[in-house]
KEKE-3310 file (N, C-alpha, C; in steps of 0.2 Angstrom, whole numbers, plus 5000, padded with zeros to 4 digits):
npx = (4745:4758:4760:4755:4763:4775:4771:4769:4782:4788:4780:4786:4799:4798:4792:4803:4812:4805:4806:4820:4821:4814:4822:4833:4848:4856:4860:4863:4857:4850:4852:4862:4876:4890:4886:4873:4861:4852:4841:4835:4823:4821:4812:4817:4832:4839:4852:4864:4869:4876:4881:4878:4880:4866:4859:4854:4857:4849:4851:4843:4845:4838:4829:4833:4843:4847:4859:4865:4878:4883:4901:4909:4909:4914:4913:4905:4906:4903:4907:4902:4898:4892:4881:4876:4865:4860:4851:4861:4873:4884:4890:4901:4906:4915:4909:4911:4902:4895:4887:4879:4877:4875:4884:4893:4909:4926:4943:4943:4935:4919:4908:4896:4878:4869:4854:4850:4844:4835:4834:4822:4819:4823:4820:4804:4798:4789:4772:4757:4765:4770:4784:4797:4814:4827:4844:4848:4855:4849:4851:4867:4872:4863:4861:4868:4862:4857:4848:4839:4834:4822:4804:4797:4787:4776:4776:4765:4749:4748:4737:4726:4727:4732:4724:4729:4735:4745:4763:4773:4784:4797:4797:4784:4769:4770:4764:4765:4774:4787:4789:4800:4801:4807:4809:4816:4824:4827:4816:4816:4820:4808:4803:4814:4813:4801:4803:4813:4805:4799:4808:4823:4832:4835:4831:4841:4835:4823:4824:4818:4811:4799:4783:4782:4793:4803:4802:4807:4804:4805:4802:4801:4803:4793:4797:4810:4817:4823:4825:4811:4804:4800:4801:4816:4833:4851:4868:4877:4871:4870:4882:4892:4887:4880:4866:4851:4837:4823:4812:4795:4785:4771:4754:4736:4729:4741:4756:4767:4783:4801:4809:4808:4810:4816:4823:4829:4839:4836:4824:4808:4793:4782:4765:4760:4764:4756:4748:4759:4765:4777:4781:4770:4770:4782:4780:4770:4775:4777:4764:4757:4764:4761:4747:4746:4753:4744:4733:4737:4739:4727:4720:4727:4725:4711:4711:4717:4708:4697:4703:4704:4690:4686)
npy = (4829:4829:4823:4832:4843:4838:4836:4850:4854:4847:4852:4865:4862:4857:4868:4877:4869:4870:4884:4885:4877:4884:4895:4891:4893:4888:4889:4882:4870:4853:4846:4851:4848:4841:4842:4845:4854:4868:4875:4889:4897:4911:4924:4935:4944:4959:4970:4984:4993:5004:5020:5036:5053:5057:5048:5031:5016:5001:4984:4969:4953:4941:4926:4913:4903:4903:4895:4886:4875:4865:4862:4860:4858:4864:4865:4879:4885:4885:4881:4886:4883:4894:4898:4908:4908:4914:4920:4927:4925:4915:4911:4905:4904:4902:4904:4908:4905:4910:4899:4902:4916:4919:4927:4932:4928:4933:4931:4933:4944:4952:4953:4953:4947:4932:4925:4910:4900:4898:4895:4886:4883:4894:4906:4907:4917:4910:4905:4915:4926:4940:4948:4961:4957:4962:4970:4962:4960:4959:4962:4968:4977:4986:4994:5004:5004:4998:4984:4980:4972:4963:4959:4945:4931:4920:4902:4897:4893:4895:4893:4891:4902:4913:4914:4911:4903:4888:4889:4889:4877:4869:4856:4854:4860:4870:4872:4876:4889:4901:4918:4931:4949:4964:4982:4996:5011:5022:5031:5035:5026:5019:5026:5024:5010:5009:5017:5008:4997:5001:5001:5005:5020:5028:5043:5054:5064:5060:5052:5054:5058:5047:5042:5026:5018:5003:4986:4969:4952:4936:4919:4904:4887:4878:4866:4862:4874:4880:4892:4896:4905:4922:4940:4941:4944:4945:4948:4942:4941:4955:4961:4954:4948:4959:4961:4969:4969:4957:4951:4952:4938:4927:4920:4923:4924:4919:4922:4936:4935:4935:4925:4907:4891:4879:4866:4854:4844:4843:4838:4844:4852:4846:4848:4835:4826:4825:4824:4830:4825:4827:4841:4848:4846:4852:4865:4868:4866:4871:4874:4862:4855:4863:4861:4847:4846:4855:4847:4835:4841:4846:4833:4827:4836:4835:4821:4823:4831:4822:4813:4820:4822:4810)
npz = (5259:5257:5245:5236:5238:5233:5220:5216:5217:5206:5196:5196:5193:5179:5173:5173:5165:5153:5150:5148:5137:5127:5127:5120:5112:5102:5086:5075:5064:5065:5053:5046:5037:5027:5009:5010:5002:4994:4982:4974:4964:4952:4943:4937:4938:4943:4941:4945:4931:4927:4935:4932:4928:4928:4933:4939:4929:4925:4923:4916:4921:4918:4920:4932:4944:4962:4971:4985:4993:5006:5010:5020:5038:5053:5069:5074:5061:5044:5028:5012:4995:4984:4971:4957:4944:4929:4914:4908:4914:4924:4939:4953:4970:4985:5002:5019:5033:5049:5059:5070:5071:5058:5051:5038:5035:5032:5032:5046:5047:5048:5035:5030:5030:5029:5029:5028:5034:5049:5067:5073:5086:5094:5086:5080:5095:5109:5104:5107:5102:5092:5088:5088:5085:5094:5090:5080:5065:5048:5035:5030:5021:5009:4995:5002:5014:5031:5037:5051:5066:5065:5063:5070:5066:5075:5073:5061:5052:5035:5027:5035:5045:5038:5027:5014:4999:5001:5004:4989:4983:4974:4978:4982:4991:5006:5022:5036:5043:5047:5048:5044:5045:5039:5039:5030:5035:5027:5018:5006:4997:4992:4981:4973:4971:4964:4952:4947:4944:4933:4924:4914:4915:4931:4936:4947:4952:4956:4967:4982:4998:5004:5011:5020:5016:5012:5012:5017:5017:5024:5022:5031:5033:5045:5051:5048:5048:5036:5023:5013:5004:4998:4999:4996:5001:5002:5008:5000:4988:4986:4988:4982:4969:4965:4964:4965:4966:4963:4950:4954:4960:4960:4962:4961:4977:4983:4993:4991:4982:4979:4976:4976:4984:4975:4975:4987:4997:5011:5023:5022:5029:5020:5014:5009:5017:5028:5044:5056:5070:5078:5074:5078:5091:5095:5091:5100:5113:5127:5130:5129:5139:5151:5151:5154:5166:5173:5173:5180:5193:5197:5198:5208:5218:5219:5224:5236:5243:5244:5252:5264:5266:5269)
capx = (4748:4765:4760:4753:4769:4779:4768:4771:4789:4789:4778:4791:4805:4796:4792:4810:4815:4801:4809:4826:4819:4812:4827:4839:4852:4861:4857:4865:4852:4852:4853:4868:4882:4893:4882:4867:4860:4846:4841:4830:4822:4818:4809:4821:4836:4841:4859:4866:4873:4880:4878:4880:4878:4860:4855:4856:4854:4849:4851:4840:4849:4834:4827:4839:4843:4852:4860:4871:4879:4888:4906:4912:4907:4919:4910:4899:4908:4902:4909:4897:4899:4886:4881:4870:4865:4855:4851:4867:4880:4885:4896:4901:4911:4915:4909:4911:4896:4895:4880:4876:4875:4873:4888:4898:4916:4932:4950:4941:4931:4912:4907:4888:4874:4864:4849:4848:4840:4834:4833:4815:4819:4825:4815:4801:4796:4783:4766:4755:4768:4774:4787:4804:4820:4832:4851:4849:4855:4847:4855:4872:4872:4859:4861:4870:4857:4857:4841:4840:4828:4816:4798:4797:4780:4776:4774:4758:4747:4747:4730:4721:4727:4733:4719:4733:4737:4752:4770:4775:4791:4798:4795:4777:4767:4771:4759:4767:4780:4789:4791:4803:4799:4811:4808:4821:4823:4827:4810:4817:4820:4802:4803:4819:4810:4795:4806:4816:4800:4797:4814:4827:4837:4831:4835:4843:4830:4817:4825:4816:4808:4791:4781:4781:4799:4804:4802:4808:4801:4808:4797:4804:4799:4793:4800:4818:4820:4826:4822:4807:4803:4799:4805:4823:4840:4856:4874:4881:4868:4870:4889:4896:4883:4878:4859:4847:4831:4821:4805:4790:4781:4765:4748:4731:4729:4748:4760:4772:4790:4806:4812:4806:4813:4815:4825:4834:4839:4834:4817:4804:4786:4777:4758:4758:4766:4750:4749:4766:4764:4783:4781:4764:4773:4787:4777:4766:4778:4776:4757:4755:4767:4757:4741:4747:4755:4738:4728:4740:4738:4719:4719:4731:4721:4704:4712:4719:4702:4693:4705:4701:4683:4685)
capy = (4835:4828:4822:4838:4847:4835:4838:4857:4854:4844:4858:4871:4860:4856:4875:4879:4866:4873:4890:4883:4874:4889:4900:4888:4897:4885:4891:4877:4865:4846:4843:4855:4844:4842:4839:4848:4860:4871:4879:4894:4899:4917:4926:4940:4948:4966:4973:4990:4993:5010:5026:5041:5060:5059:5043:5024:5012:4995:4979:4963:4947:4936:4921:4909:4900:4904:4889:4885:4868:4864:4859:4858:4861:4864:4868:4884:4888:4882:4883:4885:4885:4898:4899:4911:4906:4918:4919:4931:4923:4910:4912:4902:4906:4900:4909:4905:4908:4908:4897:4905:4923:4920:4932:4930:4930:4932:4933:4935:4950:4951:4958:4953:4942:4928:4921:4905:4897:4900:4891:4887:4883:4901:4910:4913:4916:4905:4907:4918:4932:4942:4954:4963:4954:4968:4969:4957:4963:4954:4963:4972:4982:4985:5002:5009:5004:4992:4982:4976:4971:4960:4956:4938:4929:4913:4896:4897:4890:4900:4892:4892:4908:4919:4914:4911:4896:4886:4892:4885:4875:4864:4849:4853:4865:4870:4876:4879:4893:4906:4924:4937:4955:4970:4988:5000:5017:5027:5030:5037:5019:5018:5029:5020:5004:5011:5019:5002:4992:5004:5000:5010:5024:5031:5049:5055:5069:5056:5049:5058:5055:5045:5038:5019:5014:4998:4981:4963:4946:4929:4914:4898:4880:4877:4860:4863:4881:4881:4897:4894:4910:4928:4945:4939:4947:4944:4951:4938:4944:4962:4964:4950:4947:4966:4961:4974:4966:4952:4951:4949:4932:4924:4921:4925:4919:4917:4927:4938:4933:4936:4918:4902:4885:4874:4859:4853:4837:4844:4836:4850:4850:4846:4846:4829:4822:4824:4826:4829:4826:4830:4848:4851:4846:4856:4872:4870:4862:4874:4874:4855:4853:4866:4858:4840:4847:4857:4841:4831:4845:4845:4826:4827:4841:4831:4815:4825:4833:4816:4810:4824:4821:4803)
capz = (5258:5255:5238:5233:5238:5228:5213:5215:5216:5200:5191:5195:5188:5172:5171:5172:5159:5147:5149:5145:5130:5123:5126:5117:5107:5097:5079:5070:5063:5065:5046:5043:5036:5021:5005:5010:4997:4993:4975:4973:4957:4952:4937:4934:4943:4941:4943:4942:4925:4928:4939:4929:4931:4928:4937:4939:4924:4928:4918:4918:4920:4916:4925:4934:4950:4967:4974:4989:4995:5012:5008:5026:5044:5058:5075:5072:5055:5039:5021:5007:4988:4982:4963:4954:4937:4926:4907:4905:4916:4929:4944:4959:4974:4992:5007:5026:5038:5056:5060:5076:5070:5051:5049:5032:5037:5028:5036:5052:5046:5046:5030:5028:5033:5024:5033:5024:5038:5056:5072:5076:5093:5096:5083:5084:5102:5110:5102:5100:5102:5086:5091:5085:5089:5094:5090:5075:5058:5043:5029:5032:5015:5003:4993:5007:5020:5035:5039:5057:5071:5061:5066:5069:5068:5077:5069:5059:5046:5030:5024:5040:5048:5033:5021:5007:4997:5005:5001:4984:4982:4969:4980:4984:4995:5013:5026:5043:5041:5051:5044:5046:5041:5041:5035:5030:5037:5022:5015:4998:4993:4990:4974:4969:4968:4959:4946:4945:4941:4927:4920:4911:4920:4937:4937:4954:4955:4958:4973:4987:5003:5003:5017:5020:5016:5008:5017:5014:5020:5023:5025:5033:5035:5053:5053:5047:5048:5030:5019:5008:4999:5001:4996:5000:4998:5007:5006:4994:4981:4985:4989:4977:4963:4963:4963:4969:4967:4958:4948:4959:4957:4964:4958:4965:4983:4986:4996:4986:4984:4973:4974:4980:4985:4969:4976:4992:5001:5017:5024:5024:5031:5014:5016:5008:5023:5032:5051:5058:5078:5081:5072:5082:5099:5095:5090:5106:5118:5133:5132:5130:5146:5156:5151:5157:5173:5177:5174:5186:5199:5198:5200:5214:5223:5221:5228:5244:5246:5245:5258:5270:5267:5273)
cpx = (4755:4765:4759:4759:4774:4777:4769:4778:4791:4787:4783:4797:4804:4795:4799:4814:4812:4805:4816:4826:4818:4817:4833:4842:4856:4858:4859:4860:4854:4854:4859:4874:4884:4888:4875:4866:4853:4846:4835:4829:4819:4816:4814:4825:4838:4848:4860:4871:4878:4877:4882:4878:4870:4856:4858:4853:4855:4849:4847:4844:4845:4833:4834:4838:4848:4853:4866:4871:4884:4894:4910:4909:4912:4916:4904:4901:4906:4904:4904:4899:4892:4887:4875:4871:4859:4856:4858:4874:4879:4891:4896:4906:4910:4914:4909:4906:4896:4888:4876:4874:4873:4878:4892:4905:4921:4938:4948:4937:4924:4910:4900:4884:4870:4860:4846:4844:4839:4834:4826:4814:4820:4821:4810:4800:4790:4777:4762:4759:4771:4777:4794:4809:4825:4839:4852:4850:4853:4851:4860:4872:4868:4858:4863:4866:4858:4850:4842:4833:4822:4810:4798:4790:4781:4775:4767:4756:4745:4740:4725:4721:4728:4728:4722:4733:4744:4758:4772:4782:4791:4797:4788:4775:4769:4766:4761:4774:4781:4791:4795:4802:4804:4810:4814:4820:4823:4822:4811:4818:4814:4801:4808:4816:4804:4798:4809:4811:4798:4802:4817:4831:4832:4835:4836:4838:4824:4817:4824:4812:4800:4789:4781:4788:4799:4805:4804:4805:4803:4803:4802:4800:4799:4796:4808:4821:4823:4822:4818:4806:4803:4802:4812:4828:4845:4862:4878:4877:4870:4878:4894:4893:4880:4870:4856:4840:4829:4814:4800:4786:4775:4758:4742:4730:4735:4751:4765:4779:4794:4809:4808:4810:4812:4817:4829:4834:4838:4826:4813:4797:4781:4770:4756:4760:4760:4751:4755:4766:4771:4783:4776:4767:4778:4785:4773:4769:4776:4768:4754:4758:4763:4750:4741:4748:4748:4734:4731:4739:4731:4718:4721:4727:4714:4706:4714:4712:4697:4696:4703:4694:4682:4687)
cpy = (4834:4827:4827:4843:4845:4836:4845:4858:4852:4849:4863:4869:4859:4863:4878:4876:4868:4880:4889:4880:4879:4895:4897:4892:4894:4885:4886:4871:4858:4844:4846:4850:4844:4838:4842:4854:4862:4876:4883:4897:4907:4919:4930:4943:4954:4968:4980:4991:4998:5015:5031:5048:5061:5053:5036:5021:5005:4990:4972:4957:4941:4931:4916:4906:4902:4898:4889:4878:4869:4860:4857:4862:4859:4868:4873:4888:4883:4885:4881:4886:4888:4899:4903:4910:4910:4917:4922:4928:4918:4911:4908:4904:4902:4905:4905:4909:4905:4906:4899:4912:4924:4925:4929:4933:4928:4935:4936:4942:4948:4956:4958:4948:4938:4924:4916:4900:4900:4894:4891:4886:4890:4906:4906:4912:4911:4909:4910:4925:4934:4948:4955:4960:4959:4965:4963:4960:4957:4955:4969:4978:4981:4993:5006:5008:4998:4991:4978:4976:4969:4959:4949:4935:4922:4908:4897:4894:4895:4899:4894:4899:4914:4919:4914:4903:4894:4889:4887:4883:4870:4857:4848:4859:4864:4874:4880:4882:4898:4912:4929:4943:4960:4976:4992:5007:5023:5026:5032:5031:5017:5020:5026:5013:5005:5013:5012:4997:4994:5003:5006:5014:5027:5038:5051:5060:5066:5052:5054:5055:5053:5041:5030:5015:5008:4992:4974:4957:4940:4925:4907:4892:4879:4871:4860:4869:4884:4887:4894:4899:4917:4933:4945:4942:4946:4948:4948:4941:4951:4964:4960:4950:4954:4966:4966:4973:4960:4954:4948:4943:4931:4926:4923:4921:4917:4923:4929:4936:4935:4930:4913:4895:4880:4867:4860:4846:4838:4842:4842:4847:4850:4844:4839:4824:4820:4827:4824:4830:4829:4838:4851:4851:4851:4864:4874:4867:4864:4873:4867:4853:4856:4863:4851:4841:4850:4851:4837:4835:4845:4838:4825:4830:4838:4825:4817:4827:4827:4813:4813:4823:4814:4803)
cpz = (5255:5247:5233:5233:5233:5221:5211:5213:5208:5194:5190:5191:5181:5169:5169:5166:5153:5145:5145:5138:5125:5121:5123:5112:5103:5090:5074:5069:5063:5058:5043:5043:5028:5015:5005:5005:4996:4986:4975:4966:4957:4944:4933:4939:4939:4945:4941:4937:4926:4932:4936:4932:4932:4932:4936:4933:4926:4921:4921:4916:4917:4921:4927:4941:4955:4971:4979:4992:5001:5009:5014:5032:5049:5064:5073:5065:5049:5032:5016:5000:4986:4974:4961:4947:4934:4918:4904:4907:4922:4932:4950:4963:4981:4997:5014:5030:5045:5058:5066:5075:5063:5048:5043:5034:5032:5031:5043:5053:5044:5041:5027:5032:5027:5028:5029:5027:5045:5061:5075:5083:5097:5093:5079:5091:5103:5107:5108:5099:5094:5088:5087:5089:5088:5093:5085:5068:5053:5036:5030:5027:5009:5000:4998:5014:5024:5037:5045:5061:5067:5066:5065:5071:5071:5072:5067:5053:5041:5027:5029:5044:5044:5028:5014:5005:5001:5000:4996:4985:4977:4971:4982:4989:5003:5017:5032:5041:5047:5046:5048:5042:5043:5036:5036:5033:5032:5017:5007:4994:4990:4982:4970:4966:4963:4952:4943:4942:4934:4922:4917:4917:4925:4938:4945:4957:4958:4965:4979:4992:5002:5008:5015:5019:5012:5013:5013:5019:5019:5026:5025:5035:5042:5055:5053:5048:5042:5026:5013:5002:5002:4996:4999:4997:5004:5004:5001:4988:4980:4984:4983:4970:4961:4961:4968:4970:4962:4956:4953:4956:4962:4961:4963:4971:4987:4989:4990:4987:4977:4971:4978:4980:4979:4971:4982:4994:5008:5018:5027:5025:5025:5017:5014:5013:5028:5039:5053:5066:5080:5080:5077:5089:5100:5095:5097:5112:5125:5135:5133:5137:5151:5157:5155:5164:5177:5178:5180:5192:5201:5201:5207:5220:5225:5225:5235:5247:5248:5251:5265:5272:5271:5279)
residu = (MET:LYS:ALA:LEU:ARG:ASN:LEU:VAL:THR:ILE:PHE:ILE:LEU:PHE:LEU:LEU:LEU:SER:VAL:LEU:TYR:VAL:SER:HIS:VAL:ASP:ALA:GLN:PRO:TYR:TRP:LEU:ARG:ARG:GLY:VAL:TYR:ALA:VAL:TYR:ARG:PHE:GLU:ASP:ALA:TYR:THR:ILE:LYS:SER:ILE:GLY:GLU:PHE:GLY:TRP:GLU:PHE:GLU:SER:LEU:GLY:PRO:GLY:VAL:TYR:ARG:TRP:GLU:VAL:ILE:GLY:VAL:GLU:GLY:ASN:ILE:ALA:ARG:LEU:ASN:VAL:THR:LEU:VAL:THR:LYS:LYS:PHE:SER:ARG:SER:LEU:GLU:VAL:THR:ILE:ASP:THR:GLU:THR:MET:ASP:LEU:VAL:GLU:ASP:GLY:ARG:VAL:TRP:GLY:LYS:ALA:TRP:LEU:TRP:ILE:ASP:VAL:ALA:ARG:LEU:PRO:PRO:SER:PRO:PRO:THR:ILE:LYS:ALA:VAL:ARG:ASN:ILE:THR:VAL:ILE:ARG:SER:TRP:LEU:GLY:GLU:GLU:PHE:LYS:ASN:PRO:THR:VAL:SER:ARG:ILE:HIS:SER:VAL:THR:LYS:GLU:GLY:GLY:LEU:LYS:PRO:VAL:ARG:THR:GLY:LEU:GLY:PRO:VAL:ASP:MET:ILE:VAL:VAL:LEU:ASN:VAL:ARG:GLY:LYS:ARG:THR:GLU:ILE:THR:CYS:PHE:ILE:LYS:MET:LEU:ASN:GLU:GLY:GLY:ILE:VAL:PRO:LYS:THR:THR:ILE:HIS:HIS:SER:PRO:GLY:GLY:VAL:GLY:PHE:ALA:TRP:GLU:TYR:ASP:ALA:LYS:SER:GLY:LEU:LEU:LEU:SER:GLY:PHE:TYR:ILE:ASP:ASP:ILE:LEU:THR:GLN:ILE:PHE:ASN:ILE:VAL:LYS:PHE:GLU:ALA:MET:GLY:GLY:VAL:GLY:GLU:GLY:GLY:TYR:TRP:MET:TYR:LEU:GLU:ASP:THR:ASN:VAL:GLU:ILE:GLY:LEU:MET:GLU:VAL:GLY:PHE:ASP:PRO:ILE:MET:ILE:ILE:LYS:ALA:ASN:PHE:VAL:PHE:ILE:LEU:LEU:GLY:ILE:LEU:ALA:LEU:ALA:PHE:ILE:LEU:ALA:PHE:VAL:ARG:GLU:ARG:SER:ARG:TRP:GLY:SER)
# end
């Protein structure tokens, strides 16, 4: 009986450790250091050219890339050099980001958000849950609207569970991902996007309430937490570069996206790598641990019963 009690004690301690592991809140990834970069490709970017008496006029900037590079990290503060290159212009600037909250900060003031990566130990929650994460803002300002409380998926296989092709990147396909989805409250934006897709001037009279609203989706690599693709936008793009949307890309059987990862020096979970036991263990840590402990408990119980019988 003493051995059984000891095993129960160990079981409880390991259970507490697993809970602490899953609730880990340090959002700074292990790979974040000076010189790390990521480049995203897009087909066409749209900006607001003018807002007149009769409506909004948009301008196509053409294809290009959106790039960031770490130029310094001190504690939970990182300085990034961000560049937007399109057919019509190229511009670079430096931004400061809080790596725990993903707040964009200037002179101590939070002015936006840029979810360029996530902490896969904290987001998503343990499988198989898919839930909204409260009190987290994803976009601070997009056409005067704040997007918050995203729905976060667990780590999952795009090909096996989603029935889609793996996520495209310039380095190769990625299968295991985490998805953040967020939907706006102002449903009149649906008509705004519809008219924007048609090009030209969007009359103010066409902006009215419509069911469904508009949503964004961010797809992250389950191994590193780096942004891969999606209908992605952040406050650097909206508030500094004045970008309101991108041309939709994606082929048959692929997920839709506005941009996708073209290049990076971060090690991501490419399908060519094959079976990655570290990523599998990390994604199913609690269940593997509980299975091992349950098996040990059963074996100890059977051993005690055999002793009683003898």
